N, CA, C and O atoms as CSV, one atom per row, in Angstrom:
chain,resi,resn,atom,element,x,y,z
A,1,MET,N,N,-89.180,14.428,-158.816
A,1,MET,CA,C,-89.453,13.350,-159.451
A,1,MET,C,C,-88.868,12.656,-157.934
A,1,MET,O,O,-88.107,13.003,-157.031
A,2,LYS,N,N,-89.739,11.449,-158.276
A,2,LYS,CA,C,-89.176,10.086,-157.088
A,2,LYS,C,C,-87.920,10.039,-157.287
A,2,LYS,O,O,-87.295,10.374,-158.294
A,3,ASP,N,N,-87.388,9.435,-155.896
A,3,ASP,CA,C,-86.032,9.223,-155.930
A,3,ASP,C,C,-85.818,8.214,-154.984
A,3,ASP,O,O,-84.973,8.352,-154.099
A,4,GLY,N,N,-86.955,6.569,-155.165
A,4,GLY,CA,C,-86.253,5.770,-154.564
A,4,GLY,C,C,-87.081,5.965,-153.322
A,4,GLY,O,O,-87.739,6.949,-152.984
A,5,LYS,N,N,-86.890,4.721,-152.671
A,5,LYS,CA,C,-87.799,4.557,-150.729
A,5,LYS,C,C,-86.840,4.389,-149.864
A,5,LYS,O,O,-85.679,4.316,-150.268
A,6,TYR,N,N,-87.078,4.316,-148.807
A,6,TYR,CA,C,-86.798,4.166,-147.354
A,6,TYR,C,C,-87.208,4.333,-146.149
A,6,TYR,O,O,-87.967,5.199,-145.713
A,7,GLY,N,N,-86.508,3.182,-145.427
A,7,GLY,CA,C,-87.398,3.425,-144.400
A,7,GLY,C,C,-88.007,1.413,-144.353
A,7,GLY,O,O,-87.953,0.643,-145.313
A,8,THR,N,N,-88.519,1.083,-142.939
A,8,THR,CA,C,-89.523,-0.340,-143.066
A,8,THR,C,C,-90.736,0.454,-142.117
A,8,THR,O,O,-90.479,1.110,-141.108
A,9,PRO,N,N,-92.070,0.242,-142.666
A,9,PRO,CA,C,-92.234,-0.075,-143.943
A,9,PRO,C,C,-91.971,1.202,-145.252
A,9,PRO,O,O,-92.140,2.382,-144.942
A,10,ALA,N,N,-91.664,0.927,-146.310
A,10,ALA,CA,C,-90.956,2.005,-147.497
A,10,ALA,C,C,-91.222,2.978,-147.814
A,10,ALA,O,O,-91.914,2.885,-148.827
A,11,ARG,N,N,-91.055,4.079,-147.490
A,11,ARG,CA,C,-91.342,5.110,-147.830
A,11,ARG,C,C,-90.806,6.369,-148.592
A,11,ARG,O,O,-89.702,6.849,-148.334
A,12,GLN,N,N,-91.909,7.037,-149.841
A,12,GLN,CA,C,-91.628,7.713,-151.471
A,12,GLN,C,C,-90.523,8.230,-151.100
A,12,GLN,O,O,-90.885,9.042,-150.248
A,13,ARG,N,N,-89.204,8.306,-151.196
A,13,ARG,CA,C,-88.996,9.740,-151.227
A,13,ARG,C,C,-88.465,10.156,-152.446
A,13,ARG,O,O,-87.923,9.333,-153.184
A,14,PHE,N,N,-88.608,12.049,-152.935
A,14,PHE,CA,C,-88.698,12.687,-153.713
A,14,PHE,C,C,-87.497,13.946,-154.520
A,14,PHE,O,O,-87.293,15.025,-153.963
A,15,ARG,N,N,-87.074,13.719,-155.343
A,15,ARG,CA,C,-85.628,15.000,-155.381
A,15,ARG,C,C,-86.231,16.042,-155.688
A,15,ARG,O,O,-87.076,15.964,-156.580
A,16,CYS,N,N,-85.983,17.277,-155.062
A,16,CYS,CA,C,-86.291,18.872,-155.587
A,16,CYS,C,C,-84.912,18.858,-156.990
A,16,CYS,O,O,-84.026,18.019,-156.830
A,17,VAL,N,N,-84.843,19.557,-157.952
A,17,VAL,CA,C,-84.013,19.769,-158.748
A,17,VAL,C,C,-83.536,21.110,-158.667
A,17,VAL,O,O,-82.590,21.512,-159.345
A,18,GLY,N,N,-84.292,21.950,-157.693
A,18,GLY,CA,C,-83.730,23.300,-157.757
A,18,GLY,C,C,-82.645,23.110,-156.667
A,18,GLY,O,O,-82.470,22.109,-155.973
A,19,GLU,N,N,-81.550,24.945,-156.653
A,19,GLU,CA,C,-80.530,24.726,-156.313
A,19,GLU,C,C,-80.768,24.817,-154.437
A,19,GLU,O,O,-81.736,25.078,-153.722
A,20,VAL,N,N,-79.729,24.553,-154.253
A,20,VAL,CA,C,-80.135,24.673,-152.364
A,20,VAL,C,C,-78.936,24.764,-152.032
A,20,VAL,O,O,-78.026,23.959,-152.228
A,21,VAL,N,N,-78.915,26.241,-151.270
A,21,VAL,CA,C,-77.238,26.567,-150.023
A,21,VAL,C,C,-77.849,26.077,-149.040
A,21,VAL,O,O,-79.019,26.099,-148.660
A,22,ASN,N,N,-76.474,25.424,-148.505
A,22,ASN,CA,C,-77.091,24.893,-146.846
A,22,ASN,C,C,-76.331,26.230,-146.370
A,22,ASN,O,O,-75.284,26.653,-146.860
A,23,GLU,N,N,-77.103,26.844,-145.261
A,23,GLU,CA,C,-76.890,27.655,-144.493
A,23,GLU,C,C,-75.779,27.864,-143.410
A,23,GLU,O,O,-75.355,28.922,-142.945
A,24,THR,N,N,-75.373,26.396,-143.095
A,24,THR,CA,C,-73.964,26.426,-142.395
A,24,THR,C,C,-72.582,27.303,-142.984
A,24,THR,O,O,-71.935,28.350,-142.987
A,25,SER,N,N,-72.768,25.686,-143.545
A,25,SER,CA,C,-71.597,25.886,-144.571
A,25,SER,C,C,-71.693,26.583,-146.267
A,25,SER,O,O,-70.844,26.447,-147.148
A,26,GLY,N,N,-72.804,27.225,-146.340
A,26,GLY,CA,C,-72.241,28.009,-147.724
A,26,GLY,C,C,-72.522,26.983,-148.959
A,26,GLY,O,O,-72.708,27.373,-150.111
A,27,GLU,N,N,-72.526,25.665,-148.572
A,27,GLU,CA,C,-72.359,25.137,-150.158
A,27,GLU,C,C,-73.286,24.976,-150.551
A,27,GLU,O,O,-74.297,24.838,-149.861
A,28,VAL,N,N,-73.244,24.933,-152.086
A,28,VAL,CA,C,-74.408,25.145,-152.988
A,28,VAL,C,C,-74.570,23.689,-153.288
A,28,VAL,O,O,-73.540,23.017,-153.342
A,29,ARG,N,N,-76.065,22.940,-153.551
A,29,ARG,CA,C,-76.490,21.721,-153.892
A,29,ARG,C,C,-77.004,22.065,-154.923
A,29,ARG,O,O,-77.091,23.286,-155.050
A,30,SER,N,N,-77.574,21.173,-156.120
A,30,SER,CA,C,-77.991,21.148,-157.312
A,30,SER,C,C,-79.768,20.532,-157.332
A,30,SER,O,O,-80.698,20.641,-158.132
A,31,PHE,N,N,-79.616,19.991,-156.242
A,31,PHE,CA,C,-80.298,18.962,-155.740
A,31,PHE,C,C,-80.839,18.606,-154.004
A,31,PHE,O,O,-79.995,18.385,-153.136
A,32,HIS,N,N,-82.270,18.599,-153.713
A,32,HIS,CA,C,-82.255,18.008,-152.177
A,32,HIS,C,C,-82.656,17.425,-152.391
A,32,HIS,O,O,-82.731,17.313,-153.615
A,33,ARG,N,N,-83.649,15.985,-151.275
A,33,ARG,CA,C,-84.482,15.130,-151.363
A,33,ARG,C,C,-85.229,14.959,-150.272
A,33,ARG,O,O,-84.749,14.972,-149.138
A,34,PHE,N,N,-86.551,14.774,-150.549
A,34,PHE,CA,C,-87.369,15.184,-149.217
A,34,PHE,C,C,-88.546,14.005,-149.122
A,34,PHE,O,O,-88.862,13.560,-150.225
A,35,VAL,N,N,-89.200,13.467,-148.052
A,35,VAL,CA,C,-90.213,12.835,-147.879
A,35,VAL,C,C,-91.808,13.762,-147.028
A,35,VAL,O,O,-91.949,14.275,-145.918
A,36,PRO,N,N,-92.686,13.612,-148.147
A,36,PRO,CA,C,-93.361,14.566,-147.392
A,36,PRO,C,C,-94.357,14.456,-146.121
A,36,PRO,O,O,-94.351,13.235,-145.966
A,37,GLU,N,N,-94.916,14.793,-145.461
A,37,GLU,CA,C,-95.372,14.911,-143.856
A,37,GLU,C,C,-96.413,13.648,-144.081
A,37,GLU,O,O,-96.955,13.475,-145.172
A,38,LEU,N,N,-96.676,12.643,-142.766
A,38,LEU,CA,C,-97.491,11.974,-143.580
A,38,LEU,C,C,-99.038,12.578,-143.418
A,38,LEU,O,O,-99.298,13.496,-142.640
A,39,PRO,N,N,-99.883,12.019,-144.145
A,39,PRO,CA,C,-101.282,13.304,-143.818
A,39,PRO,C,C,-102.044,12.731,-142.352
A,39,PRO,O,O,-102.484,11.595,-142.533
A,40,ARG,N,N,-102.202,13.060,-141.473
A,40,ARG,CA,C,-103.045,13.179,-140.082
A,40,ARG,C,C,-104.608,13.367,-140.586
A,40,ARG,O,O,-104.952,13.676,-141.726
A,41,HIS,N,N,-105.381,13.131,-139.572
A,41,HIS,CA,C,-107.162,13.057,-139.019
A,41,HIS,C,C,-106.527,14.426,-137.835
A,41,HIS,O,O,-105.981,14.387,-136.733
A,42,VAL,N,N,-106.947,15.538,-138.757
A,42,VAL,CA,C,-107.318,16.354,-137.528
A,42,VAL,C,C,-107.775,16.570,-136.158
A,42,VAL,O,O,-108.809,17.236,-136.188
A,43,VAL,N,N,-107.559,16.391,-135.435
A,43,VAL,CA,C,-108.458,15.905,-134.291
A,43,VAL,C,C,-108.729,17.689,-133.287
A,43,VAL,O,O,-108.525,18.693,-133.969
A,44,GLN,N,N,-109.010,17.831,-132.300
A,44,GLN,CA,C,-109.516,18.958,-131.264
A,44,GLN,C,C,-108.242,18.622,-130.265
A,44,GLN,O,O,-107.330,19.426,-130.073
A,45,ARG,N,N,-108.338,16.984,-129.505
A,45,ARG,CA,C,-107.512,16.783,-128.486
A,45,ARG,C,C,-107.905,15.221,-128.040
A,45,ARG,O,O,-109.071,14.829,-128.086
A,46,GLY,N,N,-107.148,14.644,-127.742
A,46,GLY,CA,C,-107.476,13.180,-127.643
A,46,GLY,C,C,-106.845,11.917,-126.932
A,46,GLY,O,O,-105.906,12.076,-126.152
A,47,THR,N,N,-107.398,10.571,-127.220
A,47,THR,CA,C,-106.283,9.550,-126.357
A,47,THR,C,C,-106.641,8.662,-127.388
A,47,THR,O,O,-107.750,8.451,-127.880
A,48,CYS,N,N,-105.588,8.192,-127.633
A,48,CYS,CA,C,-105.290,7.307,-128.585
A,48,CYS,C,C,-106.470,5.847,-128.013
A,48,CYS,O,O,-106.453,5.485,-126.836
A,49,ASP,N,N,-107.281,5.264,-128.923
A,49,ASP,CA,C,-107.868,4.194,-128.300
A,49,ASP,C,C,-107.197,2.859,-128.165
A,49,ASP,O,O,-107.699,1.912,-127.560
A,50,THR,N,N,-106.117,2.842,-128.721
A,50,THR,CA,C,-104.774,1.632,-128.348
A,50,THR,C,C,-104.450,1.874,-127.210
A,50,THR,O,O,-105.129,1.693,-126.199
A,51,CYS,N,N,-103.231,2.365,-127.304
A,51,CYS,CA,C,-102.342,2.679,-125.941
A,51,CYS,C,C,-102.237,3.705,-125.023
A,51,CYS,O,O,-101.283,3.940,-124.281
A,52,ASP,N,N,-103.789,4.589,-125.172
A,52,ASP,CA,C,-104.121,5.609,-124.273
A,52,ASP,C,C,-102.974,6.508,-123.984
A,52,ASP,O,O,-102.510,6.639,-122.851
A,53,HIS,N,N,-102.339,7.383,-125.477
A,53,HIS,CA,C,-101.683,8.051,-125.321
A,53,HIS,C,C,-102.385,9.796,-125.826
A,53,HIS,O,O,-102.955,9.987,-126.900
A,54,GLU,N,N,-102.206,10.638,-125.001
A,54,GLU,CA,C,-102.283,11.912,-125.227
A,54,GLU,C,C,-101.905,12.350,-126.126
A,54,GLU,O,O,-100.675,12.351,-126.180
A,55,PHE,N,N,-102.740,13.050,-127.503
A,55,PHE,CA,C,-102.392,13.726,-128.376
A,55,PHE,C,C,-103.068,15.168,-128.607
A,55,PHE,O,O,-104.167,15.298,-128.068
A,56,SER,N,N,-102.704,15.983,-129.141
A,56,SER,CA,C,-102.640,17.239,-129.789
A,56,SER,C,C,-103.487,16.997,-131.328
A,56,SER,O,O,-103.486,15.966,-132.000
A,57,ALA,N,N,-104.197,18.307,-131.628
A,57,ALA,CA,C,-104.481,18.445,-132.861
A,57,ALA,C,C,-103.433,18.230,-133.862
A,57,ALA,O,O,-103.945,17.354,-134.560
A,58,HIS,N,N,-102.444,18.449,-134.296
A,58,HIS,CA,C,-101.136,17.931,-135.025
A,58,HIS,C,C,-100.474,16.692,-135.019
A,58,HIS,O,O,-99.441,16.346,-135.592
A,59,GLN,N,N,-101.575,15.815,-133.952
A,59,GLN,CA,C,-100.419,14.127,-133.848
A,59,GLN,C,C,-101.671,13.566,-134.376
A,59,GLN,O,O,-101.692,12.594,-133.621
A,60,GLY,N,N,-102.630,13.440,-135.022
A,60,GLY,CA,C,-104.236,12.665,-135.032
A,60,GLY,C,C,-103.828,11.609,-135.665
A,60,GLY,O,O,-102.659,11.802,-135.999
A,61,PRO,N,N,-104.235,10.490,-136.031
A,61,PRO,CA,C,-104.037,9.047,-136.553
A,61,PRO,C,C,-104.008,9.220,-138.247
A,61,PRO,O,O,-104.808,9.865,-138.924
A,62,VAL,N,N,-103.020,8.563,-138.642
A,62,VAL,CA,C,-102.326,8.477,-139.614
A,62,VAL,C,C,-103.345,8.351,-140.572
A,62,VAL,O,O,-104.011,7.575,-139.887
A,63,VAL,N,N,-104.305,8.531,-142.034
A,63,VAL,CA,C,-104.725,8.220,-142.708
A,63,VAL,C,C,-104.256,8.284,-144.156
A,63,VAL,O,O,-103.144,8.789,-144.307
A,64,GLY,N,N,-104.898,7.864,-145.260
A,64,GLY,CA,C,-104.510,7.947,-146.994
A,64,GLY,C,C,-104.800,9.273,-147.169
A,64,GLY,O,O,-105.789,9.844,-146.710
A,65,ARG,N,N,-103.580,9.961,-148.108
A,65,ARG,CA,C,-103.987,11.062,-148.737
A,65,ARG,C,C,-105.282,11.069,-149.559
A,65,ARG,O,O,-105.983,12.027,-149.232
A,66,ARG,N,N,-105.614,10.605,-150.147
A,66,ARG,CA,C,-107.354,10.587,-150.819
A,66,ARG,C,C,-108.473,10.005,-149.981
A,66,ARG,O,O,-109.637,9.784,-150.315
A,67,TYR,N,N,-107.972,9.840,-149.017
A,67,TYR,CA,C,-109.638,9.431,-147.724
A,67,TYR,C,C,-109.868,10.514,-146.714
A,67,TYR,O,O,-109.017,11.292,-146.283
A,68,ASP,N,N,-111.104,10.456,-146.405
A,68,ASP,CA,C,-111.536,11.596,-145.350
A,68,ASP,C,C,-111.871,11.050,-144.124
A,68,ASP,O,O,-112.287,11.632,-143.122
A,69,TYR,N,N,-111.491,9.035,-144.428
A,69,TYR,CA,C,-112.356,9.140,-142.668
A,69,TYR,C,C,-111.038,7.937,-142.217
A,69,TYR,O,O,-110.526,7.150,-143.013
A,70,PRO,N,N,-110.810,8.024,-141.244
A,70,PRO,CA,C,-109.366,6.462,-140.907
A,70,PRO,C,C,-110.156,5.322,-140.766
A,70,PRO,O,O,-111.334,5.118,-140.471
A,71,LEU,N,N,-109.191,4.630,-141.056
A,71,LEU,CA,C,-109.982,3.262,-141.173
A,71,LEU,C,C,-110.564,2.717,-140.492
A,71,LEU,O,O,-111.606,2.102,-140.717
A,72,ARG,N,N,-109.924,2.854,-139.398
A,72,ARG,CA,C,-111.212,2.366,-137.863
A,72,ARG,C,C,-112.690,2.768,-138.045
A,72,ARG,O,O,-113.714,2.105,-137.875
A,73,GLU,N,N,-112.473,4.292,-138.518
A,73,GLU,CA,C,-113.929,4.642,-138.556
A,73,GLU,C,C,-114.765,4.062,-139.559
A,73,GLU,O,O,-115.993,4.138,-139.514
A,74,VAL,N,N,-114.108,3.466,-140.490
A,74,VAL,CA,C,-114.673,2.815,-141.236
A,74,VAL,C,C,-115.027,1.315,-141.404
A,74,VAL,O,O,-115.734,0.663,-142.172
A,75,ALA,N,N,-114.115,1.024,-140.208
A,75,ALA,CA,C,-114.377,-0.051,-140.016
A,75,ALA,C,C,-115.531,-0.433,-138.828
A,75,ALA,O,O,-116.048,-1.545,-138.713
A,76,ALA,N,N,-115.764,0.537,-138.123
A,76,ALA,CA,C,-116.687,0.609,-136.791
A,76,ALA,C,C,-118.238,0.795,-138.033
A,76,ALA,O,O,-119.282,0.242,-137.688
A,77,ALA,N,N,-118.213,1.432,-139.127
A,77,ALA,CA,C,-119.631,1.788,-139.858
A,77,ALA,C,C,-119.639,0.429,-140.560
A,77,ALA,O,O,-120.807,0.165,-140.844
A,78,PHE,N,N,-118.603,-0.775,-141.049
A,78,PHE,CA,C,-119.379,-1.673,-141.177
A,78,PHE,C,C,-119.732,-2.664,-140.466
A,78,PHE,O,O,-120.714,-3.367,-140.703
A,79,VAL,N,N,-118.861,-2.817,-139.414
A,79,VAL,CA,C,-119.632,-3.634,-138.165
A,79,VAL,C,C,-120.732,-3.497,-137.418
A,79,VAL,O,O,-121.286,-4.230,-136.598
A,80,ALA,N,N,-121.105,-1.706,-138.133
A,80,ALA,CA,C,-122.248,-1.540,-137.472
A,80,ALA,C,C,-123.490,-1.934,-138.299
A,80,ALA,O,O,-124.522,-2.480,-137.908
A,81,ILE,N,N,-123.077,-1.449,-139.773
A,81,ILE,CA,C,-123.940,-2.052,-141.015
A,81,ILE,C,C,-124.388,-3.807,-140.554
A,81,ILE,O,O,-125.551,-4.175,-140.386
A,82,GLY,N,N,-123.131,-4.722,-140.413
A,82,GLY,CA,C,-123.341,-6.489,-139.800
A,82,GLY,C,C,-124.039,-6.639,-139.167
A,82,GLY,O,O,-124.817,-7.584,-139.037
A,83,ALA,N,N,-123.828,-5.078,-138.236
A,83,ALA,CA,C,-124.767,-5.779,-136.698
A,83,ALA,C,C,-126.372,-5.456,-137.317
A,83,ALA,O,O,-127.375,-5.838,-136.715
A,84,GLY,N,N,-126.410,-4.872,-138.306
A,84,GLY,CA,C,-128.217,-4.692,-138.909
A,84,GLY,C,C,-128.548,-3.019,-138.810
A,84,GLY,O,O,-129.529,-2.497,-139.339
A,85,ALA,N,N,-127.736,-2.449,-138.185
A,85,ALA,CA,C,-127.632,-0.409,-138.720
A,85,ALA,C,C,-127.982,-0.290,-140.549
A,85,ALA,O,O,-127.700,-0.837,-141.614
A,86,SER,N,N,-128.587,0.555,-140.117
A,86,SER,CA,C,-128.576,1.141,-141.903
A,86,SER,C,C,-127.847,1.725,-142.688
A,86,SER,O,O,-127.007,2.349,-142.039
A,87,TYR,N,N,-127.707,1.870,-143.845
A,87,TYR,CA,C,-126.188,2.998,-144.118
A,87,TYR,C,C,-126.324,3.985,-143.494
A,87,TYR,O,O,-125.547,4.454,-142.662
A,88,LEU,N,N,-127.534,4.470,-143.916
A,88,LEU,CA,C,-127.648,6.145,-143.635
A,88,LEU,C,C,-127.418,6.144,-142.269
A,88,LEU,O,O,-126.522,6.959,-142.050
A,89,ARG,N,N,-127.946,5.411,-140.839
A,89,ARG,CA,C,-127.287,5.502,-139.816
A,89,ARG,C,C,-125.595,5.076,-139.467
A,89,ARG,O,O,-124.891,5.552,-138.576
A,90,ALA,N,N,-125.311,4.258,-140.258
A,90,ALA,CA,C,-124.425,3.895,-139.949
A,90,ALA,C,C,-123.044,5.232,-141.006
A,90,ALA,O,O,-122.194,6.091,-140.770
A,91,ALA,N,N,-123.174,5.092,-141.231
A,91,ALA,CA,C,-122.638,7.245,-142.504
A,91,ALA,C,C,-123.064,7.962,-141.366
A,91,ALA,O,O,-122.141,8.364,-140.659
A,92,GLN,N,N,-124.625,8.333,-140.861
A,92,GLN,CA,C,-124.172,9.195,-140.064
A,92,GLN,C,C,-123.355,9.195,-138.623
A,92,GLN,O,O,-122.799,10.211,-138.206
A,93,ARG,N,N,-123.350,8.148,-138.034
A,93,ARG,CA,C,-122.035,7.855,-137.069
A,93,ARG,C,C,-120.838,7.899,-137.460
A,93,ARG,O,O,-120.118,8.361,-136.575
A,94,ALA,N,N,-120.170,7.568,-138.592
A,94,ALA,CA,C,-119.204,8.100,-139.007
A,94,ALA,C,C,-118.701,9.703,-139.186
A,94,ALA,O,O,-117.678,10.288,-138.828
A,95,ARG,N,N,-119.859,10.113,-139.883
A,95,ARG,CA,C,-119.231,12.097,-139.797
A,95,ARG,C,C,-119.445,12.156,-138.517
A,95,ARG,O,O,-118.343,12.604,-138.200
A,96,ALA,N,N,-120.127,12.030,-137.325
A,96,ALA,CA,C,-120.183,12.331,-136.302
A,96,ALA,C,C,-118.624,12.582,-135.300
A,96,ALA,O,O,-118.697,12.929,-134.121
């Protein structure tokens, strides 16, 4: 269930109501809070286009949970269409 938000920008926090045992102190709690991991675009290895930071496969750019493409790729496709490329050609570039 939802359990408020935290941070800036705000991220949704959730509550699990199952019993949890703290391994170090042995304390039993009736719930715990968690925040799901940020969805990331899976990449082989690469470099950030903005800051030249090198990253590995699990550190790809953050994407929406229900989207297949990061915002930069979608924006690049729209720019290509605005410059006169066909929809098919812009979609092929985004998929590549």
